[in-house]
C-alpha positions in Angstrom: 48.9 268.5 212.8 50.5 272.2 212.3 53.0 272.8 210.3 55.9 275.2 211.6 56.8 278.2 209.2 59.7 277.6 207.2 61.8 280.6 208.9 60.9 279.7 212.2 62.0 276.1 211.5 64.9 277.9 210.2 65.4 280.0 213.1 65.4 277.0 215.2 68.2 274.9 213.2 70.5 278.0 213.3 70.1 278.0 217.2 70.6 274.6 217.7 73.7 274.9 215.4 75.2 277.5 217.6 74.7 275.9 220.9 76.4 272.6 219.9 79.2 274.5 218.3 79.2 277.0 221.4 80.1 274.0 223.8 83.3 273.5 224.7 85.5 270.3 223.9 85.3 267.6 226.9 84.6 269.5 229.6 83.7 265.8 230.6 85.7 262.3 229.4 83.5 260.6 226.5 83.1 257.1 227.9 82.7 256.1 223.9 86.4 258.1 223.0 88.9 255.4 221.4 91.9 256.8 222.1 95.0 254.5 223.1 95.6 253.6 226.3 98.4 255.1 228.0 100.1 253.9 231.2 101.7 255.6 233.8 105.1 257.0 232.5 107.8 259.5 233.8 109.1 262.0 231.3 111.7 264.8 231.5 110.9 267.1 228.7 112.0 271.0 228.0 109.5 273.4 226.3 110.2 276.9 225.6 113.4 276.7 227.7 111.3 275.4 230.4 112.8 272.0 232.1 109.7 269.5 232.8 108.7 267.0 235.1 106.0 264.9 234.1 103.8 261.9 234.4 101.2 260.9 231.8 98.7 259.0 232.5 95.0 257.9 231.5 91.9 257.7 233.7 90.7 254.5 232.2 93.7 252.6 234.2 94.5 255.6 236.9 92.4 257.4 239.5 93.7 260.9 240.4 92.4 261.6 243.9 92.4 264.7 246.3 94.0 263.9 249.3 93.1 266.7 251.7 94.1 267.0 255.5 91.1 268.4 257.7 93.6 269.3 260.2 95.5 271.4 258.3 99.5 270.9 256.6 101.3 268.0 258.1 98.6 267.1 260.3 98.7 263.3 258.8 101.2 263.8 255.7 104.4 265.8 255.6 105.6 265.4 252.2 104.3 263.8 249.1 106.2 260.9 249.2 104.9 259.9 252.7 101.3 259.8 251.1 102.1 258.2 247.8 103.9 255.4 249.4 101.6 254.7 252.2 99.2 254.8 249.3 101.0 252.7 247.1 100.2 255.2 244.6 101.7 255.7 241.5 102.6 259.4 241.9 101.6 262.4 244.1 102.0 266.1 243.8 101.2 269.0 246.3 97.7 270.6 245.4 95.5 273.6 245.8 96.8 277.1 247.8 95.8 277.3 251.5 95.6 280.1 254.2 98.1 281.2 256.9 95.7 279.3 259.4 96.0 276.0 257.0 92.5 276.0 256.0 91.9 276.1 251.9 91.8 278.8 249.6 88.7 277.7 247.6 86.7 274.8 247.5 88.2 271.2 248.0 86.2 268.1 247.5 87.7 264.8 249.2 85.5 261.6 249.5 82.7 263.7 248.5 82.8 265.9 251.5 83.5 270.0 250.8 85.3 271.8 252.4 86.7 275.7 252.1 84.8 278.4 250.3 84.5 279.4 246.5 87.7 281.7 245.5 86.7 284.4 243.1 90.4 285.4 242.7 92.7 284.1 239.8 94.2 281.6 241.9 90.6 280.2 241.6 90.1 280.3 238.4 89.8 277.1 237.8 89.6 273.6 239.0 89.8 269.7 238.5 86.9 267.3 239.1 85.9 264.1 238.9 83.1 261.6 240.1 85.0 258.2 239.1 83.8 258.1 235.5 84.1 262.0 233.8 86.7 263.7 234.9 88.2 267.3 233.6 89.6 270.7 234.1 87.2 273.9 233.5 86.7 277.2 234.4 85.1 278.4 237.9 82.2 279.5 235.6 81.7 275.9 235.1 81.6 275.2 238.6 78.3 275.2 239.7 76.8 273.4 236.7 79.6 270.5 237.1 78.8 270.0 240.9 75.3 270.1 240.6 75.3 267.3 236.8 77.8 265.4 237.9 78.1 265.2 241.9 82.0 265.2 241.9 83.6 262.8 244.2 86.9 264.7 244.2 87.3 268.6 243.1 90.4 270.9 243.7 89.5 274.5 242.9 92.7 276.3 241.9 94.5 278.8 239.5 95.5 280.4 237.3 94.3 278.7 234.3 97.9 278.2 232.4 96.0 277.2 229.0 92.2 277.2 228.0 91.1 275.3 224.6 94.4 275.1 223.2 94.4 279.0 223.9 97.3 281.5 225.7 96.1 283.0 228.9 96.6 286.8 229.0 97.7 288.8 231.8 99.6 285.9 233.5 102.7 287.1 235.7 106.3 287.9 233.9 107.9 288.1 237.5 109.1 285.6 240.0 110.3 282.6 238.2 110.0 279.6 240.8 109.3 275.9 241.0 105.7 275.3 239.5 103.2 272.5 239.5 100.2 271.9 237.4 97.8 269.5 235.9 97.2 269.0 231.9 94.8 267.3 229.7 93.8 266.9 226.4 90.4 267.1 227.0 89.9 263.6 227.3 91.9 260.4 228.5 95.5 261.8 228.3 96.8 263.5 231.0 99.9 265.2 232.8 101.0 265.9 236.1 103.6 268.2 235.9 106.5 270.2 238.0 108.7 272.7 236.5 112.3 273.4 238.2 112.1 277.3 237.6 109.5 279.4 235.4 106.9 282.4 235.7 103.2 281.2 235.1 103.8 283.2 231.5 106.8 281.2 231.0 104.8 278.0 231.9 101.5 279.0 230.1 104.0 279.6 226.8 105.6 276.1 227.6 102.2 274.1 227.7 100.3 276.2 225.5 99.4 274.3 222.4 102.5 272.0 222.9 102.1 268.1 222.5 104.6 266.9 225.3 104.9 263.6 226.5 102.1 262.1 224.0 99.9 264.4 225.4 98.4 267.4 223.3 97.7 270.0 225.8 94.0 271.5 225.8 93.4 272.7 229.2 96.4 273.3 231.7 95.9 274.7 235.0 98.6 276.0 237.9 98.8 274.3 241.2 100.3 276.1 244.3 104.3 276.4 243.5 107.2 277.6 244.8 107.9 276.2 248.2 105.1 274.3 248.1 106.4 272.4 244.9 106.5 268.5 245.8 106.6 265.7 242.9 107.0 262.2 244.2 107.4 259.3 241.2 106.9 255.6 242.1 109.4 253.1 241.1 106.0 251.5 239.6 105.9 253.9 237.0 107.5 253.6 234.0 111.0 255.6 234.1 110.1 256.2 237.8 111.6 256.2 241.4 111.7 260.3 241.4 111.7 262.8 244.1 111.1 266.7 243.4 111.6 268.6 246.5 113.4 271.4 247.6 115.0 271.1 251.4 113.4 274.3 252.3 109.6 273.3 251.0 106.9 273.9 253.3 104.2 271.3 254.1 101.3 271.7 252.5 97.2 271.3 252.8 96.6 268.9 250.2 97.4 266.5 247.5 96.9 265.0 244.1 97.4 261.0 244.4 97.7 259.1 241.1 96.7 255.4 242.0 95.9 252.3 240.0 92.0 252.1 239.4 
């Protein structure tokens, strides 16, 4: 048996070490993670002056699904509460952006069926995905790899990213404060669905980045469609729930994120 030259062996060892340390934390959930189990709960908090309405949950006892209306906004469901009540869900929030003709602005996968095209703008900077066992939030650069390796049952491309690996996102807009919807995770089992009463993207990013909110240490956060699209419903089955946050002048949306019992 031939032996490796010591310098070659050292180089291989260094390369392997670098690749391990370069890997992002928890793009997918580790089944052996022993974090405490969260029960779905509603929380009202203020962070950096931004008032937030949050639903904390754990994908070990909950499932987050994309509900997409193939025929366009309001073709089946007009509000988050109408979807949530019909599906006996824990909570429901508006999801991705859509074009004036009602088609999705970005890639959407619902029940394994893809719709829309990959969006290369900041409104498609990241995505939520799940295959029922593994879930996460990732940047668009990981999209091809996640689709091929995990074959997501549900996927929603949206953006911009509000926080990534606990780091602030540069270039977020400091204009147009409005209601915002978002999704956040600690990179493992603890997640948040969120509704901000009024904030710019920059303000919302600062309110989330590096923060511990509702017992969740935020690692990644991503923006959903906001303004007149923001619509959060929380079921009475959720601790401190039975809430609806939706302005009277809201417009119907194309798709929703639905939180159900697993």
